[in-house]
C-alpha positions in Angstrom: -31.5 -10.2 10.4 -30.3 -6.7 11.0 -29.8 -7.4 14.8 -27.8 -10.5 14.0 -25.6 -8.6 11.5 -25.0 -5.8 13.9 -23.8 -8.3 16.5 -21.5 -10.0 14.0 -20.0 -6.7 13.0 -19.5 -5.7 16.7 -17.8 -9.0 17.4 -15.6 -8.6 14.3 -14.5 -5.1 15.3 -13.7 -6.3 18.8 -10.8 -8.2 17.2 -9.2 -5.0 15.9 -6.8 -3.6 18.5 -5.7 0.1 18.8 -2.0 0.1 19.9 -2.5 3.6 21.3 -5.2 2.6 23.8 -4.3 -1.0 24.2 -7.9 -2.0 23.6 -10.1 -2.9 20.7 -11.7 -0.2 18.5 -15.2 -0.8 20.0 -14.0 -0.3 23.7 -11.8 2.6 22.6 -15.0 4.4 21.4 -13.7 4.8 17.8 -16.7 3.3 16.0 -19.8 5.4 15.4 -22.9 5.4 13.2 -23.0 1.8 12.2 -25.8 1.3 9.7 -26.7 -1.9 7.8 -29.1 -2.4 4.9 -31.1 -5.6 4.3 -28.9 -6.2 1.2 -25.7 -6.3 3.4 -24.4 -2.9 2.7 -22.6 -1.5 5.8 -21.5 2.1 6.6 -19.9 3.4 9.7 -17.6 6.1 11.0 -14.2 5.6 12.6 -12.8 8.4 14.8 -9.1 8.5 14.1 -7.0 10.4 16.6 -3.8 12.1 15.6 -1.8 9.4 17.5 -3.6 6.5 15.9 -2.0 4.6 13.0 -3.6 5.2 9.6 -3.5 1.4 9.0 -6.5 1.0 11.4 -8.8 2.2 8.7 -7.8 -0.7 6.5 -8.0 -3.2 9.3 -11.5 -2.3 10.4 -12.7 -2.3 6.8 -11.3 -5.7 6.2 -12.6 -7.1 9.5 -16.2 -6.0 8.5 -15.8 -7.3 5.0 -15.1 -10.8 6.4 -18.4 -10.9 8.2 -20.8 -13.4 6.6 -23.5 -11.6 4.7 -21.7 -8.3 4.2 -21.7 -7.3 0.6 -20.3 -3.7 0.7 -18.5 -1.6 3.3 -18.1 2.1 3.4 -15.9 3.7 6.1 -16.0 7.4 6.9 -13.0 8.8 8.7 -13.3 11.7 11.1 -11.1 13.5 13.5 -12.5 13.1 17.1 -12.0 16.8 17.9 -14.3 17.8 15.1 -16.9 15.1 15.5 -20.1 15.6 17.5 -20.7 11.9 17.3 -18.8 11.2 20.5 -21.8 12.2 22.6 -24.7 12.3 20.2 -24.6 8.9 18.6 -24.1 5.5 20.4 -21.2 3.4 19.1 -23.5 0.8 17.4 -27.0 1.8 16.2 -29.5 -1.1 16.5 -31.6 -2.1 13.6 -30.6 0.8 11.3 -32.0 0.0 7.9 -30.1 2.7 6.0 -27.2 5.1 6.4 -27.8 7.9 8.9 -29.7 11.1 7.9 -27.9 14.2 6.6 -26.1 16.3 9.1 -28.6 19.1 8.7 -31.4 16.9 10.2 -31.7 17.4 14.0 -30.9 14.1 15.7 -33.9 12.5 17.5 -34.2 13.1 21.2 -32.3 16.4 21.2 -34.0 19.7 21.8 -33.4 22.8 19.7 -31.2 25.4 21.2 -32.9 27.8 23.7 -32.0 31.1 25.1 -29.3 30.8 27.8 -28.1 27.4 26.5 -26.0 28.6 23.6 -22.9 26.5 22.9 -19.7 27.7 24.4 -17.3 29.4 22.0 -14.6 27.1 20.6 -11.2 27.2 22.3 -8.5 29.2 20.6 -6.7 27.6 17.8 -3.5 26.1 19.1 -0.2 27.4 17.7 1.3 25.6 14.7 3.6 22.7 15.8 7.3 23.2 15.9 9.0 21.3 13.0 10.9 18.3 14.1 14.4 17.5 12.6 14.8 14.0 11.1 18.6 13.9 10.3 18.4 10.3 9.3 16.2 11.3 6.3 18.9 13.4 4.7 17.7 16.1 2.4 14.0 16.4 2.3 12.9 17.6 -1.2 9.2 18.4 -2.0 8.1 17.7 -5.6 5.2 20.0 -6.1 2.9 21.6 -8.7 0.3 24.2 -8.8 -2.3 22.1 -10.6 -2.9 18.4 -11.4 -2.2 16.6 -14.6 1.2 18.0 -15.2 3.1 14.8 -14.5 4.3 15.6 -11.0 4.2 12.1 -9.8 5.9 10.8 -13.0 8.7 13.3 -12.4 9.0 12.4 -8.7 9.2 8.6 -9.5 11.9 9.0 -12.1 13.9 11.5 -10.1 14.0 9.1 -7.2 15.1 6.2 -9.4 17.7 8.5 -11.1 19.2 9.5 -7.7 19.2 5.9 -6.5 21.1 4.9 -9.7 23.9 7.3 -8.6 24.4 5.2 -5.6 22.5 7.4 -3.2 20.1 6.2 -0.5 16.7 7.5 -1.6 13.2 7.3 -0.1 10.0 8.4 -1.9 7.1 9.4 0.3 3.7 9.7 -1.3 2.0 12.7 0.4 -0.7 12.9 -2.3 -3.3 11.4 0.0 -6.2 12.1 -2.4 -4.6 10.4 -5.4 -1.7 8.1 -4.3 -0.2 6.9 -7.6 3.2 5.9 -6.5 2.3 2.2 -5.9 1.3 1.7 -9.5 4.1 3.8 -10.9 6.7 1.9 -8.9 5.1 -1.5 -9.5 4.5 -2.3 -5.8 1.1 -2.6 -4.0 1.0 -4.5 -0.8 0.5 -3.8 2.9 3.8 -2.8 4.5 4.9 -4.9 7.5 4.9 -3.5 11.0 7.8 -4.5 13.2 7.3 -3.4 16.8 5.7 0.0 16.4 7.5 1.0 13.2 6.1 0.6 9.7 8.6 -0.9 7.3 8.7 0.8 3.9 8.4 -1.2 0.8 11.2 -1.1 -1.8 11.4 -1.0 -5.6 14.2 -0.1 -8.1 16.5 0.7 -5.2 14.1 3.3 -3.6 12.3 2.9 -0.3 8.6 3.7 -0.6 5.7 4.7 1.6 2.2 5.6 0.3 -1.3 5.8 1.6 -2.1 3.6 -1.3 -0.4 0.7 0.6 -2.8 1.2 3.6 -6.2 1.6 2.0 -8.2 -0.2 -0.6 -7.7 0.8 -4.2 -11.2 2.1 -4.7 -11.6 3.8 -1.3 -11.8 7.6 -1.5 -9.8 9.6 1.0 -12.5 12.0 2.2 -10.3 13.6 4.9 -9.9 17.1 6.3 -6.8 18.9 7.5 -6.2 17.2 10.9 -6.2 13.7 9.3 -3.9 14.8 6.5 -1.5 16.3 9.1 -1.6 13.1 11.0 -0.7 11.0 8.0 2.1 13.2 6.9 3.6 13.2 10.4 3.2 9.4 10.8 5.0 8.8 7.5 7.9 10.9 8.7 8.0 9.7 12.3 6.7 6.1 12.4 8.2 4.7 9.1 11.5 2.9 9.5 13.3 4.7 6.7 16.7 3.8 8.0 19.4 6.3 6.9 18.8 8.2 3.7 20.6 10.7 1.6 17.4 12.0 0.1 13.7 11.8 0.9 11.6 13.0 -2.0 8.0 13.9 -1.1 5.4 13.7 -3.9 3.0 16.4 -3.0 -0.7 16.7 -4.1 -1.5 19.5 -6.5 -2.1 23.0 -5.1 -1.2 24.8 -1.9 -3.3 23.0 0.7 -3.2 20.9 3.8 -0.5 18.5 2.8 2.0 21.2 1.8 1.3 23.1 5.1 1.5 19.9 7.1 4.8 18.9 5.7 6.6 22.2 6.4 5.0 22.3 9.9 6.1 18.7 10.6 9.8 18.9 9.6 12.4 21.1 8.0 12.0 20.8 4.2 15.4 21.6 2.5 14.0 22.5 -0.9 11.1 22.3 -3.4 11.1 21.4 -7.1 8.1 22.9 -9.1 6.7 20.9 -12.0 4.8 22.6 -14.7 3.9 22.4 -18.4 4.6 25.2 -20.8 1.1 26.5 -21.1 0.1 29.7 -19.1 -2.7 28.0 -17.2 -0.2 25.7 -15.7 2.7 28.2 -15.1 0.2 30.5 -13.4 -0.7 27.9 -10.8 2.9 26.8 -10.5 3.9 30.4 -9.6 1.4 30.3 -6.7 2.8 27.0 -5.6 6.3 28.4 -5.6 5.3 31.5 -3.8 3.7 29.4 -1.1 7.1 27.6 -0.4 8.9 30.9 -0.4 6.5 32.3 2.3 7.3 29.3 4.6 11.0 29.7 4.0 11.5 26.7 1.8 13.9 27.5 -1.1 12.8 26.6 -4.6 15.6 24.6 -6.2 14.3 25.0 -9.7 11.6 24.5 -12.3 10.9 21.3 -14.3 9.0 21.8 -17.5 7.2 18.6 -18.4 5.5 17.8 -21.7 7.7 20.5 -23.4 7.3 19.1 -26.9 6.5 16.1 -29.0 9.2 14.7 -31.2 8.0 13.6 -34.6 8.6 9.8 -35.0 9.5 10.3 -38.7 11.6 13.5 -38.9 12.5 14.1 -35.3 11.1 17.7 -35.4 9.8 18.9 -32.1 6.2 20.1 -31.9 5.2 22.3 -28.9 1.8 20.8 -28.1 1.2 23.0 -25.0 3.0 26.1 -26.1 6.6 26.9 -25.4 8.8 29.0 -23.1 6.5 28.8 -20.1 8.9 27.0 -17.8 11.7 29.3 -18.8 9.6 32.4 -18.1 8.5 31.0 -14.7 12.1 30.3 -13.8 13.2 33.8 -14.8 10.4 35.3 -12.7 11.3 33.4 -9.7 15.1 33.8 -10.3 15.7 30.1 -10.1 17.1 27.7 -12.7 15.1 25.8 -15.3 16.3 22.3 -14.4 15.1 20.6 -17.6 12.6 20.3 -20.4 11.0 16.8 -20.7 9.5 15.8 -24.0 6.2 13.9 -24.5 7.1 10.3 -25.1 4.8 7.2 -25.1 7.4 5.3 -23.1 7.0 7.8 -20.2 3.3 6.9 -19.9 4.0 3.2 -20.4 6.6 3.3 -17.6 4.0 4.8 -15.2 1.4 2.1 -16.1 3.8 -0.9 -15.9 5.7 0.2 -12.8 9.1 0.5 -14.6 10.1 4.2 -14.8 11.5 5.4 -18.2 14.9 6.1 -16.7 15.2 2.3 -16.3 13.1 1.1 -19.2 14.5 3.4 -21.9 17.6 5.2 -20.4 18.8 6.4 -23.8 15.5 8.2 -24.6 15.4 12.0 -24.6 12.9 12.0 -21.7 15.1 9.7 -19.6 18.2 11.7 -20.3 16.4 14.9 -19.3 15.2 13.4 -16.0 18.6 11.9 -15.2 20.2 15.4 -15.8 17.6 17.0 -13.5 18.5 14.4 -10.8 22.1 15.4 -11.0 21.3 19.1 -10.8 19.1 18.5 -7.7 21.9 16.6 -6.0 24.4 19.3 -6.8 22.0 22.2 -5.8 20.9 20.5 -2.6 24.5 20.3 -1.3 24.6 24.1 -1.2 21.3 24.4 0.7 21.4 25.2 4.4 20.9 22.1 6.6 
């Protein structure tokens, strides 16, 4: 049974072509560690080169899922330069009853290191890539935060829609590869078409969209390291047919990690907007995020304080659920403006869940007015930024 299943999987993967090599993923040497259980659970590794389209991950997964008898598929993505699987493991393992052993277990048939056969030292780390200018993308603005859960993606979505409502040509790039929420928040979730060798962005509410969430399954975790993140960010800039934009907003993941560094190495970022809540645990992380952008010569346009207060439904009195003054203090410390204070409103959450941002669903609400005002300020401030 296992032999037959392995053959079926190999045949299915031979139908998935890699445009970089002009051959299928099997002949291109991209598939490793194929393991199949008797219950039909399949696990394998795909070696994704920096020049390979990220959509190949979805294509190989779907090809294996269509194989008769397959019940579950798990795909591990690795960078070829960091994988020892190229020489140690054959492309398709025959009769494997379970996933491969942990990496700490020495592979069968390989001797332990002996004196005089030590591995050669790794080559020197190559210099950081030179940023590439994309003048057709207009002003590239990073929407960032020091920590998760502060509403960064909510702010990014509403700012993009608010700018588009001013008649501007706006793109929204979801660089949060570990938690791509833009598809749900904008009410769009389908595979983007590819014309020639260019990915066509999807569109919603007058905004062009690209997200990793369009390319992978909803439940698939992105267990990826820096080189893969860099590749995705670069591909979203270079290989997506954005057309001509006035603004490209980039929704960053929380923190100061690979995605942030990849973006500033890939292209010239014109400015960053830092999102925080009023509480010190959030502003402290936001400060580190802002300092990161300053160190890589990206100007911080200003601070957005989200969840600033809750308005009483009966008396209209504001209640500072998460403290008060944190955004203002952070802006003063960084010598940048506080762009706005966004209250806690149920409609904000509902807009994110239904795919209709609050600036469209309830434009007269205080949260929508605050977000629209922030959009105007960003447009005005960005005009003064150096191109």
